[in-house]
C-alpha positions as CSV (number, residue, x, y, z in Angstrom):
1,M,0.0,0.1,0.0
2,L,2.9,2.3,0.9
3,S,5.2,1.5,-2.0
4,P,3.5,4.3,-4.4
5,Y,4.4,6.9,-1.8
6,A,8.1,5.4,-1.6
7,D,8.6,5.3,-5.3
8,I,7.6,9.2,-5.7
9,L,9.9,10.1,-2.9
10,R,12.8,8.6,-4.6
11,V,12.6,11.5,-7.3
12,A,15.7,13.7,-6.9
13,G,15.0,16.6,-4.5
14,A,11.6,15.5,-3.7
15,R,12.3,14.7,0.0
16,A,13.9,18.0,0.5
17,F,11.2,20.2,-0.8
18,V,8.4,18.2,0.7
19,G,10.1,18.3,4.2
20,A,10.7,22.1,4.0
21,G,7.1,22.5,2.7
22,L,5.6,20.3,5.7
23,V,7.3,22.7,8.3
24,A,6.4,25.7,6.5
25,R,2.9,24.5,6.5
26,L,2.6,24.1,10.2
27,P,1.4,27.7,10.7
28,L,-1.7,27.2,8.4
29,A,-3.0,24.7,11.1
30,M,-1.8,27.1,13.9
31,L,-3.0,30.4,12.9
32,G,-6.7,30.2,13.2
33,L,-6.9,28.4,16.6
34,G,-4.0,30.5,17.9
35,T,-5.7,33.6,17.1
36,V,-8.9,32.5,18.8
37,L,-7.0,31.7,22.0
38,L,-4.9,34.9,21.7
39,I,-7.8,37.2,21.4
40,T,-10.1,35.4,23.9
41,G,-7.3,35.5,26.4
42,A,-7.2,39.3,25.9
43,T,-10.7,40.3,25.5
44,D,-12.7,37.2,26.6
45,S,-14.9,37.4,23.4
46,Y,-15.4,34.6,21.0
47,G,-17.1,36.9,18.4
48,L,-14.1,39.2,18.3
49,A,-11.7,36.5,18.2
50,G,-13.6,34.7,15.3
51,A,-13.7,38.1,13.5
52,V,-10.1,38.8,13.7
53,S,-9.1,35.2,12.8
54,A,-11.8,35.5,9.9
55,T,-10.1,38.8,8.8
56,I,-6.8,36.6,8.3
57,A,-8.6,34.1,6.1
58,I,-10.5,36.8,4.1
59,S,-7.2,38.8,3.5
60,N,-5.6,35.6,2.5
61,A,-8.4,34.7,0.1
62,I,-7.8,38.1,-1.8
63,G,-4.0,37.9,-1.7
64,A,-3.1,34.4,-2.3
65,P,-4.2,33.9,-6.0
66,Q,-2.4,37.4,-6.9
67,L,0.8,35.9,-5.2
68,G,0.2,32.7,-7.1
69,R,0.0,34.6,-10.4
70,L,3.4,36.4,-9.4
71,V,4.9,32.9,-8.7
72,D,4.0,31.7,-12.0
73,R,5.5,34.7,-13.7
74,F,8.5,35.3,-11.5
75,G,9.3,32.0,-9.9
76,Q,8.7,30.7,-6.4
77,R,11.6,32.2,-4.5
78,R,11.6,35.8,-5.8
79,V,8.0,36.0,-4.5
80,L,8.3,33.8,-1.3
81,L,11.0,35.7,0.5
82,P,9.5,39.2,0.5
83,A,6.0,37.9,1.3
84,M,7.6,35.9,4.3
85,V,9.1,39.4,5.7
86,V,5.5,41.1,5.4
87,Q,3.8,38.2,7.1
88,T,6.4,38.2,9.9
89,T,5.5,41.8,10.5
90,G,1.8,41.4,10.6
91,L,2.1,38.3,12.9
92,L,4.3,40.2,15.5
93,A,2.0,43.3,15.3
94,L,-0.9,40.9,16.3
95,V,1.1,39.5,19.1
96,V,2.0,43.1,20.3
97,A,-1.7,44.3,19.9
98,A,-2.9,41.6,22.5
99,A,-0.6,42.4,24.8
100,S,-1.4,46.1,24.6
101,D,-4.2,48.4,25.4
102,V,-4.9,49.3,21.9
103,P,-8.4,49.8,20.0
104,H,-9.7,46.6,18.4
105,A,-9.4,48.0,15.1
106,F,-5.5,47.5,15.4
107,Y,-6.2,43.7,15.5
108,F,-8.0,43.8,12.1
109,V,-5.4,45.7,10.6
110,A,-2.6,43.4,11.6
111,A,-4.7,40.4,10.9
112,A,-5.4,41.7,7.3
113,V,-1.5,42.4,6.8
114,T,-1.0,38.8,7.9
115,G,-3.3,37.1,5.6
116,A,-2.6,39.0,2.6
117,S,0.9,38.0,2.6
118,M,0.4,34.3,3.5
119,T,1.9,32.3,0.7
120,S,0.3,29.0,-0.2
121,F,2.8,26.4,0.6
122,G,0.6,23.7,-0.6
123,A,0.2,25.3,-3.8
124,L,3.9,25.8,-4.3
125,V,4.5,22.1,-3.3
126,R,2.0,20.7,-5.6
127,S,3.3,22.8,-8.6
128,R,6.8,21.2,-8.2
129,W,5.0,17.7,-8.2
130,A,3.2,18.6,-11.3
131,T,6.6,19.4,-13.0
132,L,8.2,16.3,-11.9
133,L,5.4,13.7,-12.4
134,Q,2.5,12.9,-14.4
135,G,-0.3,10.2,-14.6
136,E,-1.2,8.0,-11.6
137,R,2.2,8.9,-9.9
138,L,0.9,12.5,-10.0
139,Q,-2.2,11.6,-8.2
140,T,-0.3,9.6,-5.7
141,A,1.9,12.8,-5.0
142,Y,-1.3,14.8,-4.6
143,A,-2.5,12.4,-2.0
144,L,0.5,12.4,-0.3
145,E,0.3,16.1,0.0
146,S,-3.3,15.9,1.4
147,V,-2.2,13.4,3.9
148,L,0.7,15.6,5.1
149,D,-1.7,18.5,5.3
150,E,-3.8,16.3,7.7
151,L,-0.6,15.6,9.5
152,V,-0.2,19.3,9.9
153,F,-3.6,19.6,11.0
154,T,-3.0,16.7,13.5
155,C,-0.1,18.5,15.1
156,G,-0.8,22.2,14.8
157,P,-3.9,22.5,16.9
158,V,-2.3,20.1,19.6
159,L,0.7,22.3,19.7
160,V,-0.8,25.7,19.5
161,T,-3.1,24.5,22.2
162,L,-0.5,23.3,24.6
163,L,1.6,26.4,24.1
164,A,-1.3,28.7,24.6
165,T,-2.6,27.3,27.6
166,A,0.6,25.9,29.3
167,I,2.7,29.0,28.4
168,T,1.0,32.3,27.4
169,P,-1.7,32.8,24.7
170,A,1.0,34.4,22.6
171,A,3.4,31.5,22.6
172,G,1.4,29.6,19.9
173,L,1.6,32.3,17.4
174,L,5.3,32.9,18.0
175,A,5.8,29.2,17.4
176,A,4.0,29.4,14.3
177,L,6.1,32.2,13.0
178,G,9.3,30.2,13.8
179,F,8.0,27.2,11.6
180,L,7.2,29.8,8.9
181,L,10.6,31.2,8.8
182,A,12.4,27.9,9.3
183,G,10.4,25.9,6.8
184,G,10.0,28.9,4.1
185,V,13.8,29.7,4.0
186,A,14.7,25.9,3.5
187,F,12.1,25.6,0.9
188,A,13.3,28.7,-1.1
189,A,16.7,27.3,-1.0
190,Q,15.5,24.2,-3.1
191,R,16.3,25.8,-6.5
192,A,16.7,22.4,-8.3
193,T,13.1,21.5,-8.3
194,E,11.6,25.0,-8.6
195,P,9.1,25.0,-11.6
196,P,10.2,27.1,-14.6
197,V,8.6,30.6,-14.9
198,H,6.1,31.7,-17.5
199,P,6.9,35.3,-18.0
200,H,4.9,35.5,-21.4
201,H,1.8,33.9,-20.0
202,E,-1.2,36.2,-20.9
203,R,-1.3,39.1,-18.1
204,G,-5.1,39.3,-18.2
205,G,-5.9,35.6,-18.2
206,S,-6.6,34.7,-14.6
207,A,-6.8,31.0,-14.0
208,I,-10.2,31.4,-12.5
209,R,-11.5,31.6,-16.1
210,A,-10.6,28.1,-16.6
211,R,-13.2,25.5,-17.4
212,G,-14.7,24.4,-14.2
213,L,-12.4,26.3,-11.8
214,L,-14.9,28.8,-10.5
215,V,-17.2,25.8,-9.8
216,L,-14.7,24.1,-7.7
217,A,-13.6,27.2,-6.0
218,L,-17.1,27.5,-4.7
219,V,-17.3,23.9,-3.8
220,M,-14.2,24.3,-1.6
221,A,-15.5,27.6,0.0
222,G,-18.1,25.2,1.5
223,V,-15.6,22.8,2.6
224,G,-13.7,25.4,4.2
225,G,-16.8,26.5,6.0
226,V,-16.9,23.1,7.4
227,F,-13.3,23.5,8.9
228,G,-13.9,26.9,10.2
229,T,-17.1,26.0,12.0
230,V,-15.4,23.0,13.5
231,E,-12.5,24.8,14.6
232,V,-14.0,27.6,16.6
233,S,-17.1,25.6,17.8
234,M,-14.8,22.6,19.2
235,V,-13.0,25.2,21.5
236,A,-16.2,26.3,22.8
237,F,-17.7,22.8,22.8
238,A,-14.8,21.6,24.8
239,E,-14.7,24.6,27.2
240,Q,-18.4,24.3,28.0
241,H,-17.9,20.6,28.9
242,G,-15.2,21.8,31.4
243,H,-12.2,20.3,29.2
244,E,-10.8,23.4,27.2
245,A,-7.4,21.7,26.8
246,L,-9.3,18.9,24.8
247,S,-10.0,21.0,21.9
248,G,-6.8,20.5,20.2
249,P,-6.8,16.9,20.7
250,L,-10.5,16.5,19.5
251,L,-9.3,18.5,16.3
252,A,-6.3,16.4,16.0
253,L,-8.7,13.3,15.7
254,H,-10.4,14.9,13.0
255,A,-7.2,15.3,11.1
256,V,-6.1,11.7,11.9
257,S,-9.2,10.1,10.6
258,S,-8.9,12.1,7.3
259,G,-5.4,11.2,7.1
260,V,-5.9,7.6,7.3
261,A,-8.4,7.8,4.9
262,G,-6.3,9.8,2.5
263,V,-3.4,7.1,2.6
264,L,-5.9,4.3,1.5
265,Y,-7.5,6.7,-1.2
266,G,-4.1,7.5,-2.6
267,A,-2.8,4.0,-2.8
268,R,-5.7,2.8,-4.9
269,V,-6.0,3.3,-8.7
270,W,-9.6,4.4,-9.5
271,R,-11.7,3.9,-12.6
272,A,-14.4,6.5,-11.7
273,G,-14.0,9.8,-13.3
274,L,-12.6,12.8,-10.8
275,E,-15.9,14.7,-11.0
276,R,-18.0,11.7,-9.9
277,R,-15.4,11.1,-7.0
278,L,-15.6,14.4,-5.9
279,A,-19.5,14.3,-5.7
280,V,-19.3,11.0,-3.7
281,A,-16.8,12.5,-1.2
282,L,-18.8,15.6,-0.6
283,G,-21.7,13.7,-0.1
284,L,-20.1,11.6,2.6
285,L,-18.7,15.0,4.0
286,F,-22.4,16.2,4.6
287,L,-23.3,13.1,6.2
288,G,-20.4,13.3,8.5
289,T,-21.1,16.6,9.7
290,I,-24.6,15.6,11.2
291,P,-23.3,13.8,14.0
292,L,-21.3,16.8,15.2
293,A,-24.5,18.6,15.8
294,L,-26.0,15.7,17.6
295,A,-23.2,15.0,20.0
296,N,-23.9,16.2,23.7
297,S,-20.8,14.8,25.4
298,I,-17.1,14.6,25.0
299,G,-17.3,10.8,24.5
300,L,-19.9,11.2,21.6
301,M,-18.0,13.8,20.0
302,V,-14.7,11.6,19.8
303,L,-16.8,9.3,17.8
304,A,-18.5,12.0,15.7
305,I,-15.2,13.9,15.0
306,V,-13.7,10.5,13.7
307,A,-16.7,10.0,11.5
308,S,-16.8,13.4,10.1
309,G,-13.1,13.0,9.1
310,V,-13.0,10.2,6.9
311,S,-14.2,12.1,3.5
312,V,-11.9,15.3,4.0
313,S,-8.6,13.9,2.5
314,P,-10.5,12.3,-0.4
315,T,-12.3,15.4,-1.1
316,L,-9.0,17.4,-1.3
317,I,-7.1,14.9,-3.3
318,T,-9.6,14.9,-6.0
319,S,-10.1,18.5,-5.9
320,F,-6.3,19.3,-6.4
321,A,-6.3,16.7,-8.9
322,L,-9.3,18.4,-10.9
323,V,-7.2,21.7,-10.9
324,E,-4.4,20.0,-12.6
325,A,-6.7,18.7,-15.1
326,L,-8.7,21.7,-15.7
327,V,-6.0,24.6,-15.5
328,P,-3.3,25.5,-18.1
329,R,0.3,24.5,-16.9
330,A,1.3,28.2,-17.1
331,A,-1.1,29.3,-14.5
332,L,-1.1,26.3,-12.4
333,T,0.1,27.7,-9.0
334,E,-2.5,30.4,-9.2
335,G,-5.1,27.6,-10.0
336,F,-4.0,25.7,-6.7
337,A,-3.9,29.0,-4.8
338,W,-7.4,29.6,-5.8
339,L,-8.5,26.3,-4.3
340,S,-6.7,27.2,-1.0
341,T,-8.0,30.7,-0.9
342,S,-11.5,29.4,-1.4
343,L,-11.1,27.0,1.4
344,G,-9.9,30.0,3.6
345,G,-12.7,32.4,2.3
346,G,-15.2,29.7,3.3
347,L,-13.4,29.2,6.7
348,A,-13.5,32.8,7.4
349,I,-17.0,33.4,6.7
350,C,-18.2,30.2,8.7
351,L,-15.7,30.9,11.5
352,A,-17.1,34.3,12.1
353,V,-20.9,33.1,11.8
354,A,-20.1,30.2,14.1
355,G,-18.4,32.6,16.5
356,H,-21.3,34.8,17.1
357,V,-23.6,31.5,17.3
358,V,-21.3,30.4,20.1
359,D,-21.6,33.7,22.0
360,A,-25.3,33.8,21.5
361,S,-26.0,30.1,22.3
362,S,-23.4,27.4,22.5
363,G,-20.6,25.7,20.8
364,H,-22.9,22.6,20.3
365,R,-25.5,24.6,18.3
366,A,-22.9,26.2,16.2
367,F,-22.0,22.8,14.5
368,V,-25.3,23.5,12.5
369,V,-23.2,26.0,10.4
370,A,-21.0,23.3,9.4
371,I,-24.0,21.0,8.1
372,G,-25.2,24.1,6.0
373,A,-21.9,24.8,4.6
374,S,-21.1,21.0,3.5
375,L,-24.7,21.0,1.8
376,L,-23.6,24.1,-0.2
377,S,-20.7,22.1,-1.5
378,V,-22.7,19.0,-2.6
379,T,-25.4,21.2,-4.3
380,V,-22.8,23.4,-6.1
381,A,-20.8,20.2,-7.2
382,L,-23.9,18.6,-8.7
383,A,-25.1,21.5,-10.3
384,G,-21.7,22.1,-12.3
385,R,-20.7,18.6,-12.5
386,R,-20.4,19.0,-16.4
387,Q,-18.0,21.8,-16.0
388,L,-15.8,19.7,-13.5
389,R,-15.3,17.1,-16.2
390,P,-11.9,17.6,-17.8
391,A,-12.2,18.3,-21.6
392,Q,-10.6,15.2,-22.6
393,A,-12.8,13.0,-20.5
394,A,-16.1,15.0,-21.6
395,E,-15.4,14.2,-25.4
396,P,-17.0,10.9,-26.7
397,A,-14.6,8.1,-27.9
398,P,-14.6,7.9,-31.6
399,A,-16.8,5.1,-33.1
400,P,-15.1,2.0,-34.5
401,A,-14.2,1.9,-38.2
């Protein structure tokens, strides 16, 4: 089962950029929860914390595709290093604001700077794989990346919760900054596997115009909404049941179940088309969110969170494979970034909505927002299924002579 993964990791330079990208992606799993813990520690308001965290995600949704276009035209290293400097400034400003008596508006300014400069390392890594591999080996690489994403989301919430609760609320975000700098600099140093630039790519032709990418982006916004709802609601749910420190481990269980499913999914050769697999995965994601809203104890939540995670990796693996099939190679990094930014945008909206539901009611009832977000994804995918079918798959086979 693991031999396809071992095979692709033997490609020259693969282990180096995969390892560096893994470290650099850790902040992605730490910033949302870390910001919630930081702001609630300073203001005791889940609504404000959710709004600030949502600001990071929304500004990232605006900035990431633009950074992706710059990467396609100028190269990963030339764009990545300046963006990291700006993001470092924004994160430090957010930590300082929480420790100072400043107007709440300052939180949002720092959050906007942080989010707008966040580079999608997942998009950068997948672009390198797309340059090195093709066919089933490339889909195995996408599966590996989705599993590593889940590993990040397994370790990140636990680590940020531990640091924020055991040391100081700011410790989680400062650790995230350390991972960003260490992993980002190491990733930028891997020049041999950096994809070629496309300086003459049509300047007015955004990847979002590619066949089906807008539909896929809307689908991913709903999936991101599930992530954002689960993130903030789980913190409140655990606190209301007297076990605040369990929010990180509960979120990690979600990632573990998703990662195991991703390993199994990526090791198999599938005959069904990508668009059909996506529809099935989204249907399972919708069904998996329902137990979250029904669980009324920590024990039941453990079962619910595991059940809800099994469809996450298959959904993401299939989605990124569809991007590679739908988007021109010259705009591939931007295409991947649109998926990441759509996830972030949906996460931002539902994180803010769920935060207000928590303030007005409870963490338990806020999980209903996740049901609505997953239902939106299923509906959009079914309505736009033809657009999600790669052009070569949509053409009928020629009749025999």
